[in-house]
N, CA, C and O atoms as a GROMACS GRO file, in nm:
protein
  380
    1UNK      N    1   0.084  -0.116   0.000
    1UNK     CA    2   0.000   0.000   0.000
    1UNK      C    3   0.090   0.124   0.000
    1UNK      O    4   0.182   0.135   0.081
    2UNK      N    5   0.062   0.216  -0.091
    2UNK     CA    6   0.141   0.337  -0.103
    2UNK      C    7   0.076   0.447  -0.021
    2UNK      O    8  -0.045   0.469  -0.028
    3UNK      N    9   0.158   0.513   0.055
    3UNK     CA   10   0.106   0.624   0.136
    3UNK      C   11   0.148   0.755   0.072
    3UNK      O   12   0.264   0.774   0.034
    4UNK      N   13   0.054   0.844   0.061
    4UNK     CA   14   0.082   0.976   0.007
    4UNK      C   15   0.094   1.073   0.123
    4UNK      O   16   0.016   1.068   0.218
    5UNK      N   17   0.190   1.160   0.114
    5UNK     CA   18   0.200   1.258   0.223
    5UNK      C   19   0.079   1.350   0.221
    5UNK      O   20   0.027   1.386   0.116
    6UNK      N   21   0.036   1.387   0.339
    6UNK     CA   22  -0.079   1.478   0.346
    6UNK      C   23  -0.031   1.620   0.315
    6UNK      O   24   0.067   1.669   0.371
    7UNK      N   25  -0.102   1.681   0.228
    7UNK     CA   26  -0.069   1.818   0.187
    7UNK      C   27  -0.187   1.906   0.223
    7UNK      O   28  -0.301   1.881   0.184
    8UNK      N   29  -0.156   2.009   0.297
    8UNK     CA   30  -0.261   2.104   0.334
    8UNK      C   31  -0.233   2.235   0.262
    8UNK      O   32  -0.128   2.296   0.283
    9UNK      N   33  -0.325   2.278   0.180
    9UNK     CA   34  -0.303   2.404   0.110
    9UNK      C   35  -0.311   2.522   0.207
    9UNK      O   36  -0.391   2.521   0.301
   10UNK      N   37  -0.230   2.619   0.184
   10UNK     CA   38  -0.232   2.740   0.265
   10UNK      C   39  -0.312   2.844   0.188
   10UNK      O   40  -0.279   2.880   0.075
   11UNK      N   41  -0.418   2.890   0.250
   11UNK     CA   42  -0.504   2.989   0.186
   11UNK      C   43  -0.486   3.124   0.254
   11UNK      O   44  -0.491   3.135   0.376
   12UNK      N   45  -0.466   3.222   0.175
   12UNK     CA   46  -0.460   3.359   0.225
   12UNK      C   47  -0.580   3.432   0.166
   12UNK      O   48  -0.581   3.470   0.049
   13UNK      N   49  -0.679   3.450   0.248
   13UNK     CA   50  -0.802   3.513   0.201
   13UNK      C   51  -0.812   3.651   0.262
   13UNK      O   52  -0.803   3.669   0.384
   14UNK      N   53  -0.829   3.746   0.177
   14UNK     CA   54  -0.852   3.881   0.224
   14UNK      C   55  -0.998   3.914   0.201
   14UNK      O   56  -1.047   3.906   0.088
   15UNK      N   57  -1.064   3.950   0.305
   15UNK     CA   58  -1.203   3.990   0.287
   15UNK      C   59  -1.212   4.140   0.308
   15UNK      O   60  -1.152   4.196   0.400
   16UNK      N   61  -1.287   4.199   0.224
   16UNK     CA   62  -1.304   4.343   0.231
   16UNK      C   63  -1.453   4.370   0.225
   16UNK      O   64  -1.521   4.332   0.130
   17UNK      N   65  -1.502   4.437   0.325
   17UNK     CA   66  -1.643   4.473   0.328
   17UNK      C   67  -1.656   4.618   0.287
   17UNK      O   68  -1.594   4.707   0.346
   18UNK      N   69  -1.734   4.640   0.188
   18UNK     CA   70  -1.760   4.776   0.142
   18UNK      C   71  -1.902   4.813   0.183
   18UNK      O   72  -1.999   4.751   0.141
   19UNK      N   73  -1.910   4.915   0.264
   19UNK     CA   74  -2.041   4.960   0.309
   19UNK      C   75  -2.094   5.065   0.213
   19UNK      O   76  -2.022   5.155   0.170
   20UNK      N   77  -2.219   5.050   0.179
   20UNK     CA   78  -2.284   5.148   0.093
   20UNK      C   79  -2.319   5.268   0.179
   20UNK      O   80  -2.384   5.252   0.283
   21UNK      N   81  -2.278   5.388   0.139
   21UNK     CA   82  -2.308   5.506   0.220
   21UNK      C   83  -2.458   5.529   0.232
   21UNK      O   84  -2.535   5.509   0.138
   22UNK      N   85  -2.496   5.573   0.350
   22UNK     CA   86  -2.638   5.602   0.376
   22UNK      C   87  -2.652   5.752   0.405
   22UNK      O   88  -2.557   5.818   0.447
   23UNK      N   89  -2.772   5.802   0.383
   23UNK     CA   90  -2.797   5.945   0.394
   23UNK      C   91  -2.918   5.972   0.483
   23UNK      O   92  -3.016   5.898   0.484
   24UNK      N   93  -2.906   6.081   0.559
   24UNK     CA   94  -3.015   6.124   0.646
   24UNK      C   95  -3.108   6.215   0.567
   24UNK      O   96  -3.062   6.304   0.495
   25UNK      N   97  -3.237   6.193   0.580
   25UNK     CA   98  -3.336   6.284   0.524
   25UNK      C   99  -3.380   6.373   0.639
   25UNK      O  100  -3.434   6.325   0.739
   26UNK      N  101  -3.357   6.503   0.624
   26UNK     CA  102  -3.384   6.598   0.731
   26UNK      C  103  -3.498   6.692   0.694
   26UNK      O  104  -3.504   6.746   0.584
   27UNK      N  105  -3.587   6.710   0.789
   27UNK     CA  106  -3.696   6.806   0.775
   27UNK      C  107  -3.659   6.930   0.853
   27UNK      O  108  -3.623   6.922   0.971
   28UNK      N  109  -3.666   7.045   0.788
   28UNK     CA  110  -3.630   7.171   0.853
   28UNK      C  111  -3.757   7.246   0.894
   28UNK      O  112  -3.860   7.241   0.826
   29UNK      N  113  -3.746   7.314   1.006
   29UNK     CA  114  -3.860   7.393   1.054
   29UNK      C  115  -3.882   7.512   0.960
   29UNK      O  116  -3.786   7.570   0.909
   30UNK      N  117  -4.005   7.548   0.940
   30UNK     CA  118  -4.038   7.670   0.866
   30UNK      C  119  -4.159   7.736   0.931
   30UNK      O  120  -4.232   7.673   1.008
   31UNK      N  121  -4.178   7.861   0.901
   31UNK     CA  122  -4.289   7.936   0.959
   31UNK      C  123  -4.407   7.945   0.863
   31UNK      O  124  -4.503   8.017   0.889
   32UNK      N  125  -4.400   7.872   0.752
   32UNK     CA  126  -4.502   7.882   0.649
   32UNK      C  127  -4.612   7.778   0.664
   32UNK      O  128  -4.730   7.810   0.654
   33UNK      N  129  -4.574   7.654   0.687
   33UNK     CA  130  -4.669   7.543   0.686
   33UNK      C  131  -4.724   7.514   0.825
   33UNK      O  132  -4.655   7.529   0.926
   34UNK      N  133  -4.850   7.474   0.827
   34UNK     CA  134  -4.911   7.436   0.955
   34UNK      C  135  -4.857   7.300   1.000
   34UNK      O  136  -4.808   7.221   0.921
   35UNK      N  137  -4.869   7.277   1.128
   35UNK     CA  138  -4.824   7.150   1.184
   35UNK      C  139  -4.902   7.033   1.123
   35UNK      O  140  -4.845   6.927   1.095
   36UNK      N  141  -5.032   7.052   1.103
   36UNK     CA  142  -5.114   6.947   1.042
   36UNK      C  143  -5.068   6.915   0.900
   36UNK      O  144  -5.064   6.798   0.861
   37UNK      N  145  -5.034   7.018   0.824
   37UNK     CA  146  -4.986   6.998   0.688
   37UNK      C  147  -4.857   6.915   0.688
   37UNK      O  148  -4.840   6.824   0.607
   38UNK      N  149  -4.766   6.948   0.779
   38UNK     CA  150  -4.638   6.876   0.789
   38UNK      C  151  -4.662   6.729   0.824
   38UNK      O  152  -4.604   6.640   0.762
   39UNK      N  153  -4.746   6.704   0.922
   39UNK     CA  154  -4.776   6.566   0.964
   39UNK      C  155  -4.839   6.489   0.849
   39UNK      O  156  -4.801   6.375   0.823
   40UNK      N  157  -4.934   6.549   0.780
   40UNK     CA  158  -5.000   6.481   0.668
   40UNK      C  159  -4.901   6.452   0.555
   40UNK      O  160  -4.906   6.345   0.494
   41UNK      N  161  -4.812   6.546   0.527
   41UNK     CA  162  -4.712   6.524   0.422
   41UNK      C  163  -4.618   6.410   0.460
   41UNK      O  164  -4.586   6.325   0.377
   42UNK      N  165  -4.575   6.407   0.585
   42UNK     CA  166  -4.487   6.299   0.631
   42UNK      C  167  -4.556   6.163   0.620
   42UNK      O  168  -4.495   6.064   0.582
   43UNK      N  169  -4.684   6.160   0.654
   43UNK     CA  170  -4.760   6.034   0.645
   43UNK      C  171  -4.768   5.986   0.501
   43UNK      O  172  -4.756   5.866   0.475
   44UNK      N  173  -4.787   6.078   0.407
   44UNK     CA  174  -4.798   6.040   0.267
   44UNK      C  175  -4.664   5.998   0.207
   44UNK      O  176  -4.657   5.902   0.131
   45UNK      N  177  -4.558   6.070   0.242
   45UNK     CA  178  -4.427   6.043   0.183
   45UNK      C  179  -4.366   5.915   0.241
   45UNK      O  180  -4.318   5.830   0.166
   46UNK      N  181  -4.368   5.902   0.372
   46UNK     CA  182  -4.298   5.790   0.437
   46UNK      C  183  -4.389   5.675   0.477
   46UNK      O  184  -4.341   5.567   0.513
   47UNK      N  185  -4.518   5.696   0.472
   47UNK     CA  186  -4.614   5.593   0.516
   47UNK      C  187  -4.598   5.559   0.664
   47UNK      O  188  -4.627   5.447   0.707
   48UNK      N  189  -4.550   5.657   0.742
   48UNK     CA  190  -4.539   5.639   0.886
   48UNK      C  191  -4.675   5.658   0.950
   48UNK      O  192  -4.764   5.719   0.890
   49UNK      N  193  -4.690   5.607   1.071
   49UNK     CA  194  -4.813   5.633   1.148
   49UNK      C  195  -4.810   5.776   1.199
   49UNK      O  196  -4.705   5.840   1.203
   50UNK      N  197  -4.926   5.825   1.237
   50UNK     CA  198  -4.940   5.963   1.281
   50UNK      C  199  -4.849   5.999   1.397
   50UNK      O  200  -4.795   6.110   1.400
   51UNK      N  201  -4.832   5.909   1.493
   51UNK     CA  202  -4.748   5.937   1.610
   51UNK      C  203  -4.604   5.966   1.570
   51UNK      O  204  -4.544   6.060   1.620
   52UNK      N  205  -4.550   5.885   1.479
   52UNK     CA  206  -4.413   5.904   1.433
   52UNK      C  207  -4.400   6.036   1.357
   52UNK      O  208  -4.300   6.106   1.372
   53UNK      N  209  -4.498   6.069   1.276
   53UNK     CA  210  -4.494   6.194   1.200
   53UNK      C  211  -4.503   6.315   1.292
   53UNK      O  212  -4.435   6.415   1.269
   54UNK      N  213  -4.585   6.306   1.395
   54UNK     CA  214  -4.592   6.416   1.491
   54UNK      C  215  -4.461   6.432   1.566
   54UNK      O  216  -4.418   6.544   1.594
   55UNK      N  217  -4.396   6.321   1.598
   55UNK     CA  218  -4.267   6.327   1.667
   55UNK      C  219  -4.162   6.397   1.580
   55UNK      O  220  -4.087   6.482   1.629
   56UNK      N  221  -4.156   6.362   1.452
   56UNK     CA  222  -4.061   6.424   1.359
   56UNK      C  223  -4.091   6.573   1.344
   56UNK      O  224  -4.001   6.656   1.347
   57UNK      N  225  -4.219   6.605   1.327
   57UNK     CA  226  -4.260   6.745   1.312
   57UNK      C  227  -4.221   6.826   1.434
   57UNK      O  228  -4.168   6.937   1.421
   58UNK      N  229  -4.246   6.773   1.553
   58UNK     CA  230  -4.212   6.845   1.677
   58UNK      C  231  -4.061   6.858   1.695
   58UNK      O  232  -4.013   6.960   1.745
   59UNK      N  233  -3.987   6.755   1.655
   59UNK     CA  234  -3.840   6.764   1.662
   59UNK      C  235  -3.790   6.878   1.574
   59UNK      O  236  -3.703   6.955   1.616
   60UNK      N  237  -3.844   6.889   1.453
   60UNK     CA  238  -3.805   6.998   1.364
   60UNK      C  239  -3.850   7.132   1.420
   60UNK      O  240  -3.777   7.230   1.412
   61UNK      N  241  -3.970   7.136   1.476
   61UNK     CA  242  -4.024   7.261   1.531
   61UNK      C  243  -3.940   7.311   1.649
   61UNK      O  244  -3.910   7.430   1.659
   62UNK      N  245  -3.902   7.219   1.736
   62UNK     CA  246  -3.827   7.257   1.858
   62UNK      C  247  -3.678   7.278   1.834
   62UNK      O  248  -3.617   7.367   1.894
   63UNK      N  249  -3.618   7.196   1.746
   63UNK     CA  250  -3.472   7.198   1.729
   63UNK      C  251  -3.427   7.261   1.597
   63UNK      O  252  -3.308   7.278   1.574
   64UNK      N  253  -3.522   7.294   1.512
   64UNK     CA  254  -3.487   7.352   1.383
   64UNK      C  255  -3.473   7.249   1.272
   64UNK      O  256  -3.482   7.282   1.154
   65UNK      N  257  -3.450   7.123   1.310
   65UNK     CA  258  -3.437   7.016   1.212
   65UNK      C  259  -3.478   6.885   1.278
   65UNK      O  260  -3.451   6.862   1.396
   66UNK      N  261  -3.544   6.799   1.199
   66UNK     CA  262  -3.586   6.669   1.249
   66UNK      C  263  -3.542   6.559   1.154
   66UNK      O  264  -3.552   6.574   1.032
   67UNK      N  265  -3.493   6.450   1.210
   67UNK     CA  266  -3.449   6.336   1.130
   67UNK      C  267  -3.570   6.251   1.092
   67UNK      O  268  -3.643   6.203   1.178
   68UNK      N  269  -3.589   6.234   0.961
   68UNK     CA  270  -3.701   6.152   0.913
   68UNK      C  271  -3.660   6.007   0.901
   68UNK      O  272  -3.726   5.918   0.954
   69UNK      N  273  -3.548   5.981   0.830
   69UNK     CA  274  -3.507   5.844   0.801
   69UNK      C  275  -3.362   5.847   0.753
   69UNK      O  276  -3.313   5.950   0.708
   70UNK      N  277  -3.294   5.732   0.763
   70UNK     CA  278  -3.160   5.715   0.708
   70UNK      C  279  -3.169   5.602   0.605
   70UNK      O  280  -3.217   5.493   0.636
   71UNK      N  281  -3.123   5.631   0.483
   71UNK     CA  282  -3.141   5.534   0.374
   71UNK      C  283  -3.040   5.557   0.263
   71UNK      O  284  -2.957   5.647   0.272
   72UNK      N  285  -3.047   5.475   0.160
   72UNK     CA  286  -2.956   5.487   0.046
   72UNK      C  287  -2.980   5.619  -0.027
   72UNK      O  288  -3.088   5.677  -0.019
   73UNK      N  289  -2.877   5.666  -0.097
   73UNK     CA  290  -2.879   5.798  -0.158
   73UNK      C  291  -2.999   5.823  -0.248
   73UNK      O  292  -3.068   5.924  -0.235
   74UNK      N  293  -3.025   5.731  -0.341
   74UNK     CA  294  -3.133   5.752  -0.438
   74UNK      C  295  -3.268   5.763  -0.368
   74UNK      O  296  -3.350   5.847  -0.405
   75UNK      N  297  -3.291   5.679  -0.268
   75UNK     CA  298  -3.418   5.685  -0.194
   75UNK      C  299  -3.425   5.814  -0.113
   75UNK      O  300  -3.532   5.875  -0.102
   76UNK      N  301  -3.313   5.856  -0.056
   76UNK     CA  302  -3.310   5.981   0.021
   76UNK      C  303  -3.341   6.101  -0.069
   76UNK      O  304  -3.414   6.191  -0.030
   77UNK      N  305  -3.284   6.100  -0.188
   77UNK     CA  306  -3.314   6.207  -0.284
   77UNK      C  307  -3.462   6.211  -0.318
   77UNK      O  308  -3.523   6.318  -0.320
   78UNK      N  309  -3.519   6.095  -0.343
   78UNK     CA  310  -3.661   6.088  -0.377
   78UNK      C  311  -3.746   6.143  -0.262
   78UNK      O  312  -3.835   6.225  -0.285
   79UNK      N  313  -3.719   6.099  -0.140
   79UNK     CA  314  -3.798   6.147  -0.026
   79UNK      C  315  -3.781   6.296  -0.004
   79UNK      O  316  -3.878   6.366   0.027
   80UNK      N  317  -3.659   6.348  -0.019
   80UNK     CA  318  -3.639   6.492  -0.007
   80UNK      C  319  -3.722   6.566  -0.111
   80UNK      O  320  -3.788   6.665  -0.079
   81UNK      N  321  -3.719   6.518  -0.235
   81UNK     CA  322  -3.794   6.583  -0.342
   81UNK      C  323  -3.945   6.577  -0.315
   81UNK      O  324  -4.017   6.673  -0.342
   82UNK      N  325  -3.992   6.464  -0.263
   82UNK     CA  326  -4.135   6.451  -0.232
   82UNK      C  327  -4.175   6.548  -0.121
   82UNK      O  328  -4.282   6.609  -0.129
   83UNK      N  329  -4.092   6.563  -0.019
   83UNK     CA  330  -4.122   6.659   0.087
   83UNK      C  331  -4.125   6.801   0.032
   83UNK      O  332  -4.211   6.881   0.068
   84UNK      N  333  -4.030   6.832  -0.056
   84UNK     CA  334  -4.026   6.965  -0.117
   84UNK      C  335  -4.149   6.990  -0.204
   84UNK      O  336  -4.194   7.103  -0.217
   85UNK      N  337  -4.204   6.884  -0.264
   85UNK     CA  338  -4.326   6.899  -0.344
   85UNK      C  339  -4.445   6.938  -0.256
   85UNK      O  340  -4.542   6.995  -0.306
   86UNK      N  341  -4.437   6.908  -0.127
   86UNK     CA  342  -4.540   6.951  -0.031
   86UNK      C  343  -4.507   7.088   0.029
   86UNK      O  344  -4.566   7.126   0.130
   87UNK      N  345  -4.414   7.159  -0.030
   87UNK     CA  346  -4.369   7.292   0.015
   87UNK      C  347  -4.299   7.287   0.151
   87UNK      O  348  -4.303   7.385   0.227
   88UNK      N  349  -4.236   7.175   0.182
   88UNK     CA  350  -4.160   7.163   0.305
   88UNK      C  351  -4.011   7.180   0.277
   88UNK      O  352  -3.964   7.148   0.168
   89UNK      N  353  -3.939   7.232   0.375
   89UNK     CA  354  -3.795   7.243   0.363
   89UNK      C  355  -3.732   7.111   0.406
   89UNK      O  356  -3.752   7.066   0.519
   90UNK      N  357  -3.657   7.050   0.317
   90UNK     CA  358  -3.596   6.921   0.347
   90UNK      C  359  -3.459   6.916   0.280
   90UNK      O  360  -3.435   6.981   0.178
   91UNK      N  361  -3.370   6.837   0.340
   91UNK     CA  362  -3.237   6.820   0.284
   91UNK      C  363  -3.189   6.679   0.313
   91UNK      O  364  -3.250   6.605   0.390
   92UNK      N  365  -3.077   6.642   0.248
   92UNK     CA  366  -3.014   6.514   0.279
   92UNK      C  367  -2.869   6.541   0.310
   92UNK      O  368  -2.810   6.637   0.259
   93UNK      N  369  -2.811   6.456   0.394
   93UNK     CA  370  -2.668   6.465   0.424
   93UNK      C  371  -2.617   6.326   0.458
   93UNK      O  372  -2.694   6.241   0.504
   94UNK      N  373  -2.488   6.302   0.437
   94UNK     CA  374  -2.432   6.170   0.469
   94UNK      C  375  -2.448   6.137   0.617
   94UNK      O  376  -2.446   6.225   0.703
   95UNK      N  377  -2.464   6.010   0.645
   95UNK     CA  378  -2.480   5.965   0.782
   95UNK      C  379  -2.349   5.980   0.856
   95UNK      O  380  -2.340   5.947   0.975
   0.00000   0.00000   0.00000
C-alpha cells in the first residue's frame, strides 16, 4: 500500500467589506406650513403612522431640524424631493 503525504493548502483570504453610504433625510422647521400639513405630508411620503410623523414634526419645530429616516442615496433624494413637493424644507446629508 502506497502512502501519500498529506498536503494542506495554505489559503490567504482577504475579505473586504464595502459599506454602501447612507444618507439622512432631514426636515427643517419653517414658519409657512401648519403642523397638520407637515404631519400629513410625512404620512404620505414615508407611510409612517401619525405618532411618528408628529414626533418628527415636533423635533423639527423645537430643534430647527428633524431626522425623518436614514437610507440609500437615491431613496433619500426621492424622499427629499417629495417633501419639497409639499412645500416643506428638506435636505439630505451623509450619515
